[in-house]
N, CA, C and O of each residue as an XYZ file, in Angstrom:
268
protein
N      96.342    162.132    122.608
C      97.415    163.046    122.940
C      97.851    162.731    124.377
O      97.030    162.787    125.293
N      99.120    162.404    124.581
C      99.594    162.113    125.942
C      99.642    163.380    126.797
O      99.750    164.492    126.281
N      99.559    163.185    128.118
C      99.605    164.336    129.018
C      98.239    164.960    129.149
O      97.222    164.277    129.029
N      98.208    166.264    129.398
C      96.916    166.925    129.571
C      96.118    166.902    128.263
O      96.684    166.916    127.170
N      94.790    166.867    128.405
C      93.985    166.930    127.189
C      93.974    168.363    126.658
O      94.501    169.273    127.298
N      93.387    168.548    125.515
C      93.413    169.855    124.864
C      92.777    170.965    125.687
O      93.270    172.093    125.694
N      91.683    170.656    126.381
C      91.020    171.673    127.181
C      91.852    172.054    128.406
O      91.877    173.217    128.806
N      92.528    171.079    128.995
C      93.423    171.374    130.114
C      94.579    172.254    129.647
O      94.962    173.208    130.325
N      95.120    171.925    128.494
C      96.213    172.717    127.935
C      95.745    174.141    127.627
O      96.445    175.108    127.927
N      94.574    174.260    127.035
C      93.994    175.570    126.746
C      93.878    176.393    128.031
O      94.256    177.565    128.060
N      93.358    175.778    129.082
C      93.201    176.464    130.365
C      94.551    176.941    130.904
O      94.668    178.072    131.376
N      95.555    176.093    130.837
C      96.890    176.460    131.332
C      97.504    177.606    130.536
O      98.106    178.518    131.104
N      97.347    177.550    129.234
C      97.893    178.620    128.383
C      97.221    179.946    128.721
O      97.895    180.960    128.898
N      95.899    179.939    128.810
C      95.170    181.177    129.081
C      95.447    181.704    130.491
O      95.414    182.914    130.713
N      95.718    180.811    131.442
C      96.108    181.255    132.780
C      97.441    181.986    132.728
O      97.631    183.008    133.388
N      98.357    181.451    131.938
C      99.692    182.034    131.820
C      99.674    183.346    131.044
O     100.299    184.324    131.452
N      98.952    183.362    129.917
C      98.895    184.560    129.078
C      97.567    184.596    128.328
O      97.435    183.981    127.270
N      96.584    185.313    128.871
C      95.256    185.359    128.245
C      95.231    185.967    126.849
O      94.248    185.805    126.127
N      96.286    186.659    126.459
C      96.280    187.307    125.143
C      96.686    186.381    124.003
O      96.579    186.761    122.837
N      97.150    185.172    124.318
C      97.574    184.235    123.276
C      96.354    183.760    122.497
O      95.439    183.183    123.083
N      96.322    183.993    121.184
C      95.185    183.513    120.396
C      95.270    181.996    120.218
O      96.341    181.455    119.944
N      94.138    181.319    120.377
C      94.129    179.856    120.300
C      92.998    179.387    119.394
O      91.855    179.829    119.509
N      93.355    178.479    118.490
C      92.389    177.775    117.660
C      92.414    176.320    118.110
O      93.458    175.670    118.055
N      91.282    175.813    118.549
C      91.173    174.414    118.936
C      90.761    173.630    117.703
O      89.794    173.979    117.027
N      91.513    172.550    117.411
C      91.187    171.677    116.289
C      90.859    170.303    116.839
O      91.595    169.775    117.672
N      89.773    169.727    116.386
C      89.380    168.414    116.883
C      88.723    167.580    115.798
O      88.141    168.103    114.848
N      88.831    166.289    115.962
C      88.165    165.353    115.065
C      86.834    164.889    115.623
O      86.108    164.142    114.966
N      86.505    165.331    116.847
C      85.279    164.909    117.510
C      84.273    166.051    117.529
O      84.541    167.120    118.078
N      83.129    165.818    116.932
C      82.086    166.852    116.886
C      81.251    166.765    118.157
O      80.384    165.902    118.296
N      81.532    167.675    119.072
C      80.811    167.719    120.332
C      80.503    169.175    120.652
O      81.407    169.979    120.881
N      79.217    169.501    120.665
C      78.812    170.873    120.965
C      79.201    171.243    122.401
O      79.581    172.382    122.674
N      79.103    170.279    123.306
C      79.472    170.506    124.704
C      80.952    170.894    124.807
O      81.301    171.837    125.517
N      81.812    170.168    124.101
C      83.247    170.452    124.138
C      83.554    171.779    123.461
O      84.408    172.528    123.934
N      82.874    172.080    122.364
C      83.077    173.358    121.677
C      82.732    174.515    122.620
O      83.492    175.476    122.737
N      81.588    174.413    123.284
C      81.176    175.472    124.210
C      82.164    175.617    125.361
O      82.466    176.731    125.787
N      82.664    174.495    125.862
C      83.634    174.525    126.965
C      84.922    175.194    126.512
O      85.479    176.017    127.239
N      85.400    174.855    125.324
C      86.640    175.450    124.803
C      86.492    176.957    124.646
O      87.390    177.713    125.017
N      85.376    177.389    124.105
C      85.156    178.822    123.930
C      85.035    179.527    125.280
O      85.503    180.655    125.438
N      84.406    178.865    126.253
C      84.289    179.437    127.595
C      85.660    179.549    128.276
O      85.887    180.460    129.073
N      86.559    178.630    127.964
C      87.901    178.659    128.536
C      88.817    179.659    127.836
O      89.937    179.899    128.286
N      88.343    180.241    126.736
C      89.117    181.280    126.077
C      89.598    180.988    124.679
O      90.341    181.784    124.104
N      89.188    179.852    124.110
C      89.560    179.588    122.711
C      88.962    180.675    121.829
O      87.826    181.100    122.035
N      89.726    181.112    120.860
C      89.244    182.150    119.944
C      88.433    181.559    118.798
O      87.484    182.173    118.310
N      88.813    180.376    118.383
C      88.132    179.692    117.285
C      88.109    178.202    117.583
O      88.904    177.704    118.380
N      87.197    177.501    116.940
C      87.052    176.050    117.111
C      86.868    175.465    115.728
O      85.960    175.867    114.999
N      87.708    174.530    115.360
C      87.736    174.011    113.997
C      87.644    172.491    114.019
O      88.412    171.827    114.715
N      86.701    171.943    113.255
C      86.551    170.499    113.155
C      87.395    169.948    112.016
O      87.480    170.544    110.942
N      88.023    168.788    112.269
C      88.743    168.077    111.218
C      87.748    167.166    110.509
O      86.822    166.672    111.152
N      87.898    166.932    109.243
C      88.859    167.577    108.348
C      88.400    168.998    108.023
O      87.210    169.311    108.075
N      89.349    169.830    107.694
C      89.039    171.208    107.363
C      89.832    171.605    106.129
O      90.798    170.941    105.753
N      89.413    172.693    105.508
C      90.130    173.213    104.350
C      91.240    174.143    104.845
O      91.011    174.997    105.700
N      92.406    173.971    104.313
C      93.557    174.774    104.726
C      93.279    176.269    104.542
O      93.731    177.080    105.350
N      92.557    176.637    103.511
C      92.226    178.054    103.303
C      91.426    178.616    104.473
O      91.640    179.755    104.887
N      90.495    177.808    105.011
C      89.703    178.253    106.164
C      90.605    178.446    107.384
O      90.457    179.420    108.122
N      91.529    177.525    107.589
C      92.455    177.603    108.707
C      93.355    178.836    108.589
O      93.543    179.567    109.561
N      93.899    179.058    107.415
C      94.767    180.213    107.200
C      94.013    181.530    107.383
O      94.561    182.506    107.894
N      92.757    181.543    106.960
C      91.922    182.734    107.140
C      91.698    183.008    108.633
O      91.741    184.158    109.070
N      91.460    181.951    109.406
C      91.300    182.111    110.856
C      92.559    182.685    111.489
O      92.491    183.582    112.329
N      93.700    182.163    111.083
C      94.972    182.638    111.631
C      95.166    184.113    111.301
O      95.517    184.912    112.169
N      94.938    184.460    110.059
C      95.091    185.857    109.643
C      94.178    186.777    110.458
O      94.600    187.844    110.903
N      92.924    186.354    110.649
C      91.985    187.170    111.415
C      92.441    187.305    112.865
O      92.379    188.395    113.434
N      92.896    186.214    113.462
C      93.348    186.278    114.852
C      94.564    187.183    115.026
O      94.679    187.893    116.025
N      95.460    187.155    114.059
C      96.663    187.976    114.154
C      96.385    189.460    113.971
O      97.182    190.297    114.395
N      95.271    189.792    113.348
C      94.947    191.202    113.147
C      94.013    191.750    114.224
O      93.802    192.961    114.301
N      93.448    190.867    115.061
C      92.598    191.313    116.173
C      93.457    191.955    117.257
O      94.631    191.621    117.420
N      92.860    192.867    117.981
C      93.532    193.431    119.146
C      93.325    192.481    120.307
O      92.206    192.034    120.557
N      94.397    192.170    121.015
C      94.306    191.309    122.209
C      94.722    192.061    123.414
O      94.715    191.514    124.517
């Protein structure tokens, strides 16, 4: 991905508006990166490949949470 990496982008978004729900999707299985993303404010962390039903369920849950 050109420009800032996903974690940098996540940090910038949360700085601007902490209430924005964010799901991080990655093809790289790294527990260190998952923990960092969650610490930066990611609401969910999803590894590729994933089932679309799981993704849609995450979105639905995030949209019904209070932020």
